[in-house]
LUMNULO-261260 format. One record per atom (N, C-alpha, C): atom name; residue number from 1; residue in three letters; x, y, z. Coordinates in steps of 0.1 Angstrom, whole numbers, padded with zeros to 4 digits. Layout:
BEGIN
  a   k   r    px    py    pz
 CA NUM ala     X     Y     Z
...
***
This chain:
BEGIN
  a   k   r    px    py    pz
  N   1 unk  0008 -0012  0000
 CA   1 unk  0000  0000  0000
  C   1 unk  0009  0012  0000
  N   2 unk  0007  0022 -0009
 CA   2 unk  0015  0034 -0009
  C   2 unk  0014  0041  0004
  N   3 unk  0025  0049  0007
 CA   3 unk  0026  0056  0019
  C   3 unk  0015  0067  0021
  N   4 unk  0012  0074  0009
 CA   4 unk  0002  0085  0010
  C   4 unk -0012  0079  0013
  N   5 unk -0015  0067  0008
 CA   5 unk -0028  0061  0011
  C   5 unk -0029  0057  0025
  N   6 unk -0017  0051  0030
 CA   6 unk -0017  0047  0044
  C   6 unk -0019  0059  0054
  N   7 unk -0012  0070  0050
 CA   7 unk -0013  0082  0059
  C   7 unk -0027  0087  0058
  N   8 unk -0034  0088  0046
 CA   8 unk -0048  0093  0045
  C   8 unk -0057  0084  0053
  N   9 unk -0055  0071  0052
 CA   9 unk -0064  0061  0060
  C   9 unk -0062  0063  0075
  N  10 unk -0049  0064  0079
 CA  10 unk -0047  0066  0093
  C  10 unk -0054  0079  0098
  N  11 unk -0053  0090  0090
 CA  11 unk -0059  0103  0094
  C  11 unk -0074  0101  0095
  N  12 unk -0080  0094  0085
 CA  12 unk -0094  0092  0085
  C  12 unk -0099  0084  0097
  N  13 unk -0091  0074  0101
 CA  13 unk -0095  0066  0113
  C  13 unk -0093  0074  0126
  N  14 unk -0083  0082  0126
 CA  14 unk -0081  0091  0139
  C  14 unk -0093  0101  0140
  N  15 unk -0096  0107  0128
 CA  15 unk -0107  0116  0128
  C  15 unk -0120  0110  0131
  N  16 unk -0123  0098  0126
 CA  16 unk -0135  0090  0129
  C  16 unk -0135  0087  0144
  N  17 unk -0124  0083  0150
 CA  17 unk -0124  0080  0164
  C  17 unk -0127  0092  0172
  N  18 unk -0121  0103  0169
 CA  18 unk -0123  0116  0176
  C  18 unk -0138  0119  0175
  N  19 unk -0144  0118  0163
 CA  19 unk -0158  0121  0162
  C  19 unk -0167  0112  0170
  N  20 unk -0163  0099  0171
 CA  20 unk -0170  0090  0179
  C  20 unk -0170  0093  0194
  N  21 unk -0158  0097  0199
 CA  21 unk -0156  0101  0213
  C  21 unk -0164  0113  0216
  N  22 unk -0163  0123  0207
 CA  22 unk -0171  0135  0208
  C  22 unk -0186  0133  0209
  N  23 unk -0191  0124  0200
 CA  23 unk -0205  0121  0199
  C  23 unk -0209  0114  0212
  N  24 unk -0201  0105  0217
 CA  24 unk -0204  0098  0229
  C  24 unk -0205  0108  0241
  N  25 unk -0195  0117  0241
 CA  25 unk -0195  0128  0252
  C  25 unk -0208  0136  0252
  N  26 unk -0212  0140  0239
 CA  26 unk -0224  0148  0238
  C  26 unk -0236  0140  0242
  N  27 unk -0237  0128  0239
 CA  27 unk -0248  0119  0243
  C  27 unk -0249  0118  0258
  N  28 unk -0238  0116  0264
 CA  28 unk -0238  0114  0279
  C  28 unk -0242  0128  0286
  N  29 unk -0237  0139  0281
 CA  29 unk -0241  0152  0287
  C  29 unk -0256  0154  0285
  N  30 unk -0261  0151  0273
 CA  30 unk -0275  0152  0270
  C  30 unk -0284  0144  0279
  N  31 unk -0280  0131  0281
 CA  31 unk -0287  0122  0290
  C  31 unk -0286  0127  0304
  N  32 unk -0275  0132  0308
 CA  32 unk -0274  0137  0322
  C  32 unk -0281  0150  0325
  N  33 unk -0284  0158  0315
 CA  33 unk -0290  0171  0318
  C  33 unk -0304  0171  0313
  N  34 unk -0310  0161  0307
 CA  34 unk -0323  0161  0301
  C  34 unk -0333  0164  0313
  N  35 unk -0333  0158  0324
 CA  35 unk -0343  0160  0334
  C  35 unk -0342  0174  0339
  N  36 unk -0330  0179  0341
 CA  36 unk -0329  0193  0346
  C  36 unk -0335  0203  0336
  N  37 unk -0332  0201  0323
 CA  37 unk -0337  0210  0313
  C  37 unk -0352  0209  0313
  N  38 unk -0358  0197  0313
 CA  38 unk -0373  0196  0313
  C  38 unk -0379  0203  0325
  N  39 unk -0372  0202  0337
 CA  39 unk -0378  0208  0349
  C  39 unk -0377  0223  0347
  N  40 unk -0366  0229  0342
 CA  40 unk -0365  0243  0339
  C  40 unk -0376  0248  0330
  N  41 unk -0378  0240  0319
 CA  41 unk -0389  0244  0310
  C  41 unk -0403  0244  0317
  N  42 unk -0405  0234  0325
 CA  42 unk -0418  0232  0332
  C  42 unk -0420  0245  0341
  N  43 unk -0409  0249  0349
 CA  43 unk -0410  0260  0358
  C  43 unk -0412  0273  0350
  N  44 unk -0405  0274  0339
 CA  44 unk -0407  0286  0331
  C  44 unk -0422  0287  0325
  N  45 unk -0428  0276  0321
 CA  45 unk -0442  0275  0317
  C  45 unk -0451  0279  0328
  N  46 unk -0448  0274  0340
 CA  46 unk -0456  0277  0352
  C  46 unk -0455  0291  0356
  N  47 unk -0444  0298  0355
 CA  47 unk -0442  0312  0358
  C  47 unk -0450  0320  0348
  N  48 unk -0450  0316  0335
 CA  48 unk -0459  0324  0326
  C  48 unk -0473  0323  0329
  N  49 unk -0478  0311  0332
 CA  49 unk -0492  0309  0335
  C  49 unk -0495  0316  0348
  N  50 unk -0487  0316  0358
 CA  50 unk -0489  0323  0370
  C  50 unk -0491  0338  0368
  N  51 unk -0482  0344  0359
 CA  51 unk -0483  0358  0356
  C  51 unk -0496  0361  0349
  N  52 unk -0500  0352  0340
 CA  52 unk -0512  0354  0332
  C  52 unk -0525  0352  0340
  N  53 unk -0526  0342  0348
 CA  53 unk -0538  0338  0354
  C  53 unk -0539  0343  0369
  N  54 unk -0527  0345  0375
 CA  54 unk -0528  0348  0389
  C  54 unk -0529  0336  0398
  N  55 unk -0529  0324  0392
 CA  55 unk -0531  0312  0399
  C  55 unk -0518  0303  0397
  N  56 unk -0516  0294  0406
 CA  56 unk -0505  0284  0405
  C  56 unk -0510  0272  0398
  N  57 unk -0509  0272  0384
 CA  57 unk -0515  0261  0376
  C  57 unk -0504  0255  0368
  N  58 unk -0506  0242  0365
 CA  58 unk -0496  0235  0357
  C  58 unk -0502  0234  0343
  N  59 unk -0493  0233  0333
 CA  59 unk -0497  0232  0319
  C  59 unk -0493  0218  0314
  N  60 unk -0503  0209  0313
 CA  60 unk -0501  0195  0308
  C  60 unk -0500  0196  0293
  N  61 unk -0490  0188  0287
 CA  61 unk -0488  0189  0273
  C  61 unk -0500  0183  0265
  N  62 unk -0508  0175  0271
 CA  62 unk -0519  0168  0264
  C  62 unk -0533  0174  0266
  N  63 unk -0534  0185  0274
 CA  63 unk -0547  0191  0276
  C  63 unk -0548  0204  0270
  N  64 unk -0560  0208  0266
 CA  64 unk -0562  0221  0261
  C  64 unk -0568  0231  0271
  N  65 unk -0574  0226  0282
 CA  65 unk -0579  0234  0292
  C  65 unk -0568  0234  0303
  N  66 unk -0562  0246  0305
 CA  66 unk -0552  0247  0315
  C  66 unk -0557  0250  0329
  N  67 unk -0567  0258  0330
 CA  67 unk -0573  0262  0342
  C  67 unk -0588  0264  0341
  N  68 unk -0595  0261  0351
 CA  68 unk -0610  0263  0351
  C  68 unk -0614  0264  0365
  N  69 unk -0612  0276  0371
 CA  69 unk -0616  0279  0384
  C  69 unk -0617  0294  0387
  N  70 unk -0625  0297  0396
 CA  70 unk -0627  0311  0401
  C  70 unk -0631  0320  0389
  N  71 unk -0639  0315  0380
 CA  71 unk -0643  0323  0368
  C  71 unk -0633  0325  0358
  N  72 unk -0621  0318  0359
 CA  72 unk -0610  0318  0349
  C  72 unk -0610  0306  0341
  N  73 unk -0609  0308  0328
 CA  73 unk -0607  0296  0319
  C  73 unk -0595  0300  0311
  N  74 unk -0585  0291  0311
 CA  74 unk -0573  0293  0303
  C  74 unk -0572  0281  0293
  N  75 unk -0571  0284  0280
 CA  75 unk -0570  0274  0270
  C  75 unk -0556  0274  0264
  N  76 unk -0551  0262  0262
 CA  76 unk -0538  0260  0255
  C  76 unk -0540  0257  0241
  N  77 unk -0534  0265  0232
 CA  77 unk -0535  0262  0218
  C  77 unk -0521  0260  0213
  N  78 unk -0520  0252  0202
 CA  78 unk -0508  0250  0196
  C  78 unk -0508  0255  0181
  N  79 unk -0499  0264  0178
 CA  79 unk -0498  0269  0165
  C  79 unk -0484  0268  0159
  N  80 unk -0483  0269  0146
 CA  80 unk -0470  0268  0139
  C  80 unk -0466  0282  0135
  N  81 unk -0454  0286  0141
 CA  81 unk -0449  0299  0138
  C  81 unk -0437  0298  0128
  N  82 unk -0429  0308  0127
 CA  82 unk -0418  0308  0117
  C  82 unk -0408  0297  0121
  N  83 unk -0405  0295  0134
 CA  83 unk -0395  0285  0138
  C  83 unk -0401  0271  0142
  N  84 unk -0413  0269  0140
 CA  84 unk -0420  0257  0144
  C  84 unk -0431  0258  0154
  N  85 unk -0434  0248  0162
 CA  85 unk -0445  0248  0170
  C  85 unk -0444  0258  0182
  N  86 unk -0455  0264  0186
 CA  86 unk -0455  0272  0198
  C  86 unk -0468  0270  0206
  N  87 unk -0466  0270  0219
 CA  87 unk -0478  0269  0228
  C  87 unk -0483  0283  0230
  N  88 unk -0496  0285  0229
 CA  88 unk -0502  0298  0232
  C  88 unk -0513  0296  0242
  N  89 unk -0513  0303  0253
 CA  89 unk -0523  0302  0263
  C  89 unk -0531  0315  0262
  N  90 unk -0545  0312  0262
 CA  90 unk -0554  0323  0261
  C  90 unk -0563  0322  0273
  N  91 unk -0564  0333  0281
 CA  91 unk -0572  0333  0293
  C  91 unk -0584  0342  0292
  N  92 unk -0595  0336  0298
 CA  92 unk -0608  0343  0299
  C  92 unk -0612  0344  0314
  N  93 unk -0617  0356  0318
 CA  93 unk -0622  0356  0332
  C  93 unk -0637  0361  0330
  N  94 unk -0646  0353  0336
 CA  94 unk -0660  0356  0335
  C  94 unk -0665  0359  0321
  N  95 unk -0660  0350  0312
 CA  95 unk -0663  0351  0298
  C  95 unk -0657  0362  0289
  N  96 unk -0648  0370  0295
 CA  96 unk -0641  0381  0288
  C  96 unk -0626  0377  0286
  N  97 unk -0621  0379  0274
 CA  97 unk -0607  0377  0272
  C  97 unk -0598  0386  0280
  N  98 unk -0589  0380  0288
 CA  98 unk -0580  0389  0296
  C  98 unk -0566  0389  0292
  N  99 unk -0561  0379  0284
 CA  99 unk -0547  0378  0281
  C  99 unk -0543  0367  0272
  N 100 unk -0531  0368  0266
 CA 100 unk -0525  0358  0257
  C 100 unk -0511  0358  0261
  N 101 unk -0505  0346  0262
 CA 101 unk -0491  0344  0265
  C 101 unk -0486  0332  0257
  N 102 unk -0473  0332  0255
 CA 102 unk -0466  0321  0248
  C 102 unk -0456  0315  0257
  N 103 unk -0459  0304  0264
 CA 103 unk -0450  0299  0273
  C 103 unk -0439  0290  0267
  N 104 unk -0441  0285  0255
 CA 104 unk -0431  0277  0248
  C 104 unk -0431  0280  0233
  N 105 unk -0419  0282  0227
 CA 105 unk -0418  0284  0213
  C 105 unk -0404  0280  0208
  N 106 unk -0403  0280  0195
 CA 106 unk -0390  0277  0189
  C 106 unk -0386  0287  0179
  N 107 unk -0391  0300  0182
 CA 107 unk -0389  0311  0173
  C 107 unk -0375  0316  0174
  N 108 unk -0370  0322  0163
 CA 108 unk -0357  0328  0163
  C 108 unk -0356  0339  0174
  N 109 unk -0345  0338  0182
 CA 109 unk -0345  0347  0194
  C 109 unk -0348  0362  0191
  N 110 unk -0343  0368  0181
 CA 110 unk -0347  0382  0178
  C 110 unk -0362  0384  0175
  N 111 unk -0367  0374  0168
 CA 111 unk -0382  0376  0165
  C 111 unk -0390  0372  0177
  N 112 unk -0385  0364  0186
 CA 112 unk -0392  0359  0197
  C 112 unk -0395  0370  0207
  N 113 unk -0386  0381  0206
 CA 113 unk -0388  0393  0215
  C 113 unk -0402  0398  0214
  N 114 unk -0409  0397  0203
 CA 114 unk -0423  0402  0202
  C 114 unk -0433  0394  0211
  N 115 unk -0428  0382  0216
 CA 115 unk -0437  0374  0224
  C 115 unk -0437  0378  0239
  N 116 unk -0429  0387  0243
 CA 116 unk -0429  0392  0256
  C 116 unk -0441  0400  0260
  N 117 unk -0447  0397  0272
 CA 117 unk -0459  0404  0276
  C 117 unk -0459  0419  0275
  N 118 unk -0447  0425  0276
 CA 118 unk -0445  0440  0276
  C 118 unk -0448  0445  0262
  N 119 unk -0446  0436  0252
 CA 119 unk -0448  0440  0238
  C 119 unk -0463  0439  0234
  N 120 unk -0466  0439  0221
 CA 120 unk -0479  0439  0216
  C 120 unk -0488  0428  0222
  N 121 unk -0482  0416  0225
 CA 121 unk -0490  0405  0229
  C 121 unk -0497  0408  0242
  N 122 unk -0491  0417  0250
 CA 122 unk -0498  0420  0263
  C 122 unk -0510  0427  0261
  N 123 unk -0513  0434  0250
 CA 123 unk -0525  0441  0247
  C 123 unk -0536  0433  0240
  N 124 unk -0533  0420  0238
 CA 124 unk -0543  0413  0231
  C 124 unk -0556  0410  0239
  N 125 unk -0555  0412  0252
 CA 125 unk -0567  0411  0260
  C 125 unk -0575  0423  0261
  N 126 unk -0570  0434  0256
 CA 126 unk -0576  0447  0256
  C 126 unk -0588  0447  0245
  N 127 unk -0598  0456  0247
 CA 127 unk -0609  0456  0237
  C 127 unk -0604  0459  0223
  N 128 unk -0593  0467  0221
 CA 128 unk -0589  0470  0208
  C 128 unk -0578  0460  0203
  N 129 unk -0575  0449  0211
 CA 129 unk -0565  0440  0206
  C 129 unk -0569  0432  0194
  N 130 unk -0581  0432  0190
 CA 130 unk -0585  0425  0178
  C 130 unk -0581  0432  0166
  N 131 unk -0577  0445  0167
 CA 131 unk -0573  0453  0155
  C 131 unk -0560  0451  0150
  N 132 unk -0552  0441  0156
 CA 132 unk -0538  0438  0151
  C 132 unk -0539  0428  0141
  N 133 unk -0533  0431  0129
 CA 133 unk -0531  0421  0118
  C 133 unk -0519  0413  0119
  N 134 unk -0508  0420  0122
 CA 134 unk -0495  0413  0123
  C 134 unk -0485  0424  0128
  N 135 unk -0473  0419  0132
 CA 135 unk -0462  0428  0137
  C 135 unk -0451  0428  0126
  N 136 unk -0448  0440  0122
 CA 136 unk -0437  0441  0112
  C 136 unk -0424  0434  0116
  N 137 unk -0418  0427  0108
 CA 137 unk -0405  0420  0111
  C 137 unk -0407  0406  0117
  N 138 unk -0419  0403  0121
 CA 138 unk -0422  0390  0126
  C 138 unk -0436  0386  0122
  N 139 unk -0439  0387  0110
 CA 139 unk -0452  0385  0105
  C 139 unk -0458  0371  0107
  N 140 unk -0449  0361  0104
 CA 140 unk -0454  0348  0106
  C 140 unk -0457  0344  0120
  N 141 unk -0447  0348  0129
 CA 141 unk -0448  0346  0144
  C 141 unk -0461  0352  0149
  N 142 unk -0463  0366  0146
 CA 142 unk -0474  0373  0152
  C 142 unk -0487  0367  0146
  N 143 unk -0487  0363  0134
 CA 143 unk -0500  0358  0128
  C 143 unk -0503  0344  0134
  N 144 unk -0493  0337  0138
 CA 144 unk -0496  0324  0145
  C 144 unk -0502  0326  0159
  N 145 unk -0498  0337  0166
 CA 145 unk -0504  0340  0178
  C 145 unk -0518  0345  0177
  N 146 unk -0520  0353  0166
 CA 146 unk -0534  0357  0163
  C 146 unk -0543  0346  0159
  N 147 unk -0538  0337  0152
 CA 147 unk -0546  0325  0148
  C 147 unk -0550  0317  0161
  N 148 unk -0540  0315  0170
 CA 148 unk -0543  0308  0182
  C 148 unk -0553  0315  0191
  N 149 unk -0552  0328  0191
 CA 149 unk -0562  0337  0198
  C 149 unk -0576  0335  0192
  N 150 unk -0577  0336  0179
 CA 150 unk -0589  0334  0173
  C 150 unk -0596  0321  0175
  N 151 unk -0588  0310  0174
 CA 151 unk -0592  0297  0177
  C 151 unk -0597  0295  0191
  N 152 unk -0590  0301  0201
 CA 152 unk -0594  0300  0215
  C 152 unk -0607  0308  0217
  N 153 unk -0609  0319  0210
 CA 153 unk -0621  0327  0212
  C 153 unk -0633  0318  0206
  N 154 unk -0631  0312  0195
 CA 154 unk -0641  0303  0189
  C 154 unk -0644  0292  0198
  N 155 unk -0634  0285  0203
 CA 155 unk -0636  0273  0212
  C 155 unk -0643  0278  0225
  N 156 unk -0639  0289  0230
 CA 156 unk -0645  0293  0243
  C 156 unk -0660  0297  0241
  N 157 unk -0663  0303  0230
 CA 157 unk -0677  0307  0227
  C 157 unk -0686  0294  0223
  N 158 unk -0680  0285  0217
 CA 158 unk -0687  0272  0214
  C 158 unk -0690  0263  0225
  N 159 unk -0681  0263  0235
 CA 159 unk -0681  0253  0246
  C 159 unk -0685  0259  0259
  N 160 unk -0687  0272  0261
 CA 160 unk -0690  0277  0274
  C 160 unk -0704  0272  0278
  N 161 unk -0707  0271  0291
 CA 161 unk -0699  0274  0302
  C 161 unk -0689  0263  0306
  N 162 unk -0677  0266  0309
 CA 162 unk -0667  0256  0312
  C 162 unk -0666  0250  0325
  N 163 unk -0667  0258  0335
 CA 163 unk -0664  0252  0348
  C 163 unk -0676  0245  0355
  N 164 unk -0687  0244  0348
 CA 164 unk -0699  0237  0353
  C 164 unk -0699  0222  0351
  N 165 unk -0689  0217  0344
 CA 165 unk -0689  0203  0340
  C 165 unk -0682  0195  0351
***
């Protein structure tokens, strides 16, 4: 076997071995931190829900009714934004829309800034919140939130009264 081929094969084997060790290391770190990451995500979702509803409620991934107590109904909707799926929670108190929040999303960090309650999304519970068509620079993301809001409004109107069941 020529020396150049032997050197290239040796280099490829070394590189392959390094890649395998690095992959194994990443897999071990991922497995070791998965529970902590999920717990942090759950705590962040709960903080968003607490801020929106004023109650200490959990958001189960398989339920669309997050809260149904003290005149409050919070519906979890799933929409597709620019970066993929996003959870949108829409809250109603005594039949009136009071707020919209996005506890989980995969949007691009710069575009995701529009999902903060201090931005336009915080005003979606206001009477004139229905006059928003989209947010410039994040059209797909904002329209996904507005679609979720509209779907929650429809679902709430079709299925009310909620807490009597």
